[in-house]
N, C-alpha and C positions, 0 to 999 in steps of 0.2 A: 500264688500263680505258679503252676508247674510248667517248666520250659525244657525243651531239648536243646542242649548247648553243644555245638560241635567245636572241637578244640584242636589247634595245631601247636605243639609244644616245641617246634624247631624254628628258631629265628624270631623276628619281630613281625607282628601283624602290621601291615601297612595299608589296611583298608580304611575307609573314612569312618571315623568315630563320630557318631551323631549324638549331640547332647541337647537337652531342652533346658532353658533357663527357668528357674522356679518363678512362678508368677506369669503374668501376661506380657511376654517379651517378644518382640518381632524377631524374625530370623535374620542374623547378620548377613550382609552381602558376601557373596563368594570372594575369596581372596584373589587379587589380580596376580598374574604371573610375576615371579621375582625378576626384576631387570638384571641383566648381566653386570651392571655397575652398582648393584646394591652394596651399601656399606657393610663390610664384614665385621664380625665381632672382634673387639680388641682382645689381645692375647696377653693377659698379665702374667708375669713371672717374677716372683720376689727374688731378692739377692740370695737368701738362704736356699731357695729351691734351685736357682741357677747353679749355685756352687755344688749342690749335692746330687743333681740329677744323674740317674744311672748307677749310682754307687750301690754295691751289694750289701744288704744288711744281714742276710742269712741265706745259707744254701744247704739243703739236705738231700742226700741221694734218694732217689725214688725208683720204683719199678713200674714201668709203663710197657705193657705188652707190645712187642713188635718194634721197639725203638732201641737206640743205642744207649749212650750214657745219658741218663735222665736225672734231673735235679729239680726240686721245688725251691724256688728262689724268691726272696723278698728283696725288692730294690726301691730306690728313692725316685720319686717323680714329682709332678706338679699338679695341683688342683686347678683345673681350667677356669673355675668360677672366680676365684680370688687370687690366684697366683701363689698360694701358700704351698710349702713343701708337704708331701704326703708319701705314703708307701704303697706299693703295688706288689702283687705276687703273680707268679706264672710258673709253668712247667717248661724248663729249658732242656732241649735234647741236642746232643752233638753226634755226628756220625761215628761209626767205629773206624779204627785205624788212624793213621797220621793225617793231619790236615795238608791240603795242597799248598804250594807256594803262595804267600799272601793271605793264607787262612781260609777257613770255610766261609763262603758267603752266607748271609743270614736272611731267613724269611720269618717274619712275625705273622702269626695266624691269629686273627680276631674272630671269636666265635659269635654266633647268633644268640638271641635272648634265651637265657636258661632260667630266669627268675632273678629276684633281688636279694634274697638272704645270702649271707656269706658262704653257706654250705653249697650253694649252686655254682660256685666257681670251680674251674677245672682242678685246682690244687687240692680241693677237698672231695673230688670225685674221680680219683685216679682209676677206679675200676669200671666206670660206666659212662664215660664221656665219648660221644660219637666222633668228636673232632680229633681224637687221637689217631684215627685212620689216616687223614691227610698228614698229620705230624709224622707218623712212621714212614709214609711214602716219601715225604720230602727229605727226611733224614737219610733214607736209603739212597736218595739221589745225590747225596753229598752236601746237603745244606744243614747249617745249624738252625734250629727252629725254636721259637719261643711261642708258646700258647699262653696268652695272658688272661688274667682273671677280670680285669678292670678294677678301678678304684672302688673300695668298699666291699669287694667280693673275695672269696677264698681265704687262704691263710692270713694274708695281710689285713683283710677286712675284719676277720675275727679278732686278730691281735689288737686292732684299734677300736674295738668295742661294738662293732656292728652286730646286730642280731636280726632274727626274722621279724621280731616285733618292732625294731627300729633300724631298718637298713640304711646304709649311707652311700649307696651307689648313685653318682650323678648321671642317671640314666639318660642317654641320648644327647648329653652335653658334648658337642663335638670336640672342643678343645681338650677336655680331660682325656677323652679316648685317644686323641692324637698324641698327647704327651705320654700316655701309658705305652703306646706302640713304640714311639721313637726311643724312649728311655730303656725299653727292653733290649734294643740293639746295644746301647751303651753298657747295660748290665752284662750282656753276654760277653762283651769284650773285656770287662773287668774280671769276670769269672774265669775266662780262658785267655789270659794275656798272651799275645803273639800268635794265637791259634785261630782267631776269628777276624774275618775281613771287615772293613768299613763299608763294603758294598752290600746293600740290603734291598729287600722288597717287602711289601706287605700284601697279605691276602685276607679276605674276610667275607662272611656271608650274612646277609640281612642286617641286624644291628652291627655286626662286624664289618659288613660292606660299607656302612656309614663311617665306622672307625677307620677303615683303610683309606677311604676317600679323604677324610679329615686329616689323617697323617700325611698324605701326599700333599695336601694344600699347605700344611705348616712345616713341612720338612726343610724348605729353604731358610726359614728363620729359626725354628726350634731345633732342627736337626743338624746344626753346623758341626763340621768335623766328620760327618757321615755322608755316604754317597748313595742316595736312593736311585735304584735302577728302574723300577716300575711298580705299579700297583694293580692288584686284581680285586674287583668288587663284584661279588655275586648277589643278585637280588637285593641291591642296596636300598636302604631307607634314606632317601635324600630329601625329598620334598615333604617335610613333616607336617606341613599345613593340611595334607590330606588326612591327618588324624584329627582335624578340627571339627567345624560345625556344619550341619546340613539342615534338614527340614523337620526337626523336632521329634526324631525317633532314635531310639537305641535298639539295634537288633541284637539278637542273642549271641551271634558270633562276636560282636563288638563288646558286649557287656563284660565278658570274662577278662578282656584285656585292660579295661579301664582302671581297675585297681593298681595294676603294675605301672601303667602310663602315669597316672596321677602321682603315685607315691614316688616314683623315680624322678620325674621332672621337678616335683616340689623340693627334692633334696638339694637341687642346684639353684633354686629360685626362692630365696628367703621371704619374698613378699607373698608367696603362695602358702596357704594353710591347707594341707591335704584333707583335713576333716571338714572343710567347706565343700568337699566333693564326695566324700565317702562317709556314709552314715549307716545306722542300723546294723543289720547282719553283716554288711560289707566291712564296717569298722571292727566289729567284734571278731571277725574271722580273717582279718587282713593277712596275718602271717601265713595262713593256708593259701589264700588266693594269689599271693605273689610268689609262691614256691612252685616252680615248674619242673624241678629236677628230682624230687624224691618220690619214687614209686609208692612209698608207704602212705603218702598223703592223698593219692588220687581219688580214693573212694570218698573221703571227707570233702575233697575239693568239688567233686561232682555234686554231692548233696548240697553244699553251700550255694553253688552256682544255680542249682535248680530252684532253690528257695528264695534267693534274693530278688528284689524288685528293681526295676529301672529307676524308680523314684529315689532309691538309695544312692544313685550314682550321678545325680544332677548337681551342677554348681549352685551354691546358695544364692548368689547374686549375679547380676550382669558383670560386675567388676571381676568376680572370680572367673567367669567365662572368658573375659578379655585377657586376664593374666595368663591363662593357659594358652590361648591363641597367640599371644605375643611371644611366649617362650618357644612355641613350636615354629613360629615364623622365623625367629632369630636363630634357631638351631638348624634351619634348613640349609642344604648345600645344593649347588656350589656357591662358594663365597670368594675364592681366590683362584687365580690361574695356577694350574699344576704344570710343573716343569718337565715331568716325565710322562711317558705313555701310560694310559690306563685301559685295562680290559674290563668291560662290564658284561656280565652274563645275566640275561633276564628270561624267565620262562614266559612263554606266550599265554599260558593259562594260569598264571600266578594270581590267586584270589586275595593274597595278602599284601604283597608289594605290587601294586597294579602296573602293568606294562606301560600305560600312558604316563604315569607318574615318572617312571624312569626315563622315558623318552623326553619328557619336558626338561628334566634335570640335565640330560646329555645335551640337549639343544642349547641350554644356557651355558654349559661348559664349552661347547664348540664356539659360541660367541665370545667367550673369554680367551679363546686361543688354545684350548686344551687339545691334546691328541687322544681321543677316546675311540677305542675299538669296541663297538657295541655288537654283541652276538645275541640274537633272539633265538632261544631254544624252543622250537615248535613243539607244542603239546606238553611241555614241561610245566610243572607247578612251582611252588615255592622251594621245595627241597630239591635243589639241583646239584647237590654235593657230588653226585656220581659223574658229572660232566668233567672230562679231563682237558677240554680245550683250553681253559684258562691257565691250567698248570703248564701245559705244553708251551703256551704263549710266554709264560714267565721264564721257562728254561731258555727259550730263544733270546729273550732280552738279556739274560745274564751272559749268554754266549756272544752277545754283540751283534746278533742278526738284526737287520733293519725291520721296522714295522711300517709297512707302506699303507696301512689302513687310512681312509679318509674319515675325518670326524663328521659323523652324521647320526641323527636320531632316527633315520629311516622314514 
């Protein structure tokens, strides 16, 4: 079957993924709204991980256009699934000149989905990552900036044996992303002793918007010794249940995302066998289908997507379908009250992260007592990176200016 597949390779697709169970299965009932008091995921951290978090394993100078002193850094962090120690890499940039009294404040930037292979991490894409624009802008404003890879990606992922055929990123697992973000601040301090402040903020888009939100939730417990000032979350993927089940169809826009979703979520859920969801040409060409960052694979990617059938993307059993839905439900945010103000930017015409999904999550956050500044960008789609409102808001929070926004989903 020949299909026309439209693709967006920036950020995470947040539209409803519709799956059909193999055989005659009735459609599952729609998931009810998450109550504000829903039990949050436990956050395991082993003693070895706790002792080593943020320690720098390796640092190599790098050239990043438009930035100051840039380094590719490998640092220690924690796997959010089992609490074991792991290593993460990122691009760290400090401003030119001497730091101010108290050191440069830190902003960790969490990027949107770029794919699952290690080569899709920023540290292995120094010449063509769009996120270096915000990094350069923030460094020019006087902030130390960390653009992280996420566990299993970039230099650290490759060093730990991840490949395109066998990626190891715990995709959308919020605890791992939160730990990656928070430990980047510690690593920045270790790398530049006495020059980097303990005051920090996090900013992210799409998948990175989820990471920013998760980091803000876990900062009071995992981020001890650091002072989180604020969090900015653009087009955040918060209610992951909207990636679940509907009325027995997979449309073409959704089909291209399923290999990435299944492969990544299964990495953090040992009870899930990805091959119970991915068959035929999808399985044979999986390294191509989950690689969103390499222009050289685009032609092959399009050919594979056009040839694969929806039957190759169906869960083998009802149990497999339920396992995926359980994971997506447990990874949904909010889960905990956030102690600092949060800026959320949402495009009114975003076809990927649906505006209503963001409003629902913000409404739940307000019920938890969060201070969320929701800005709906009229006419904007998913790629809202050009909006400066969130960055200006962050600068004001570092400057100590009050945020008088009332938490509301509109």
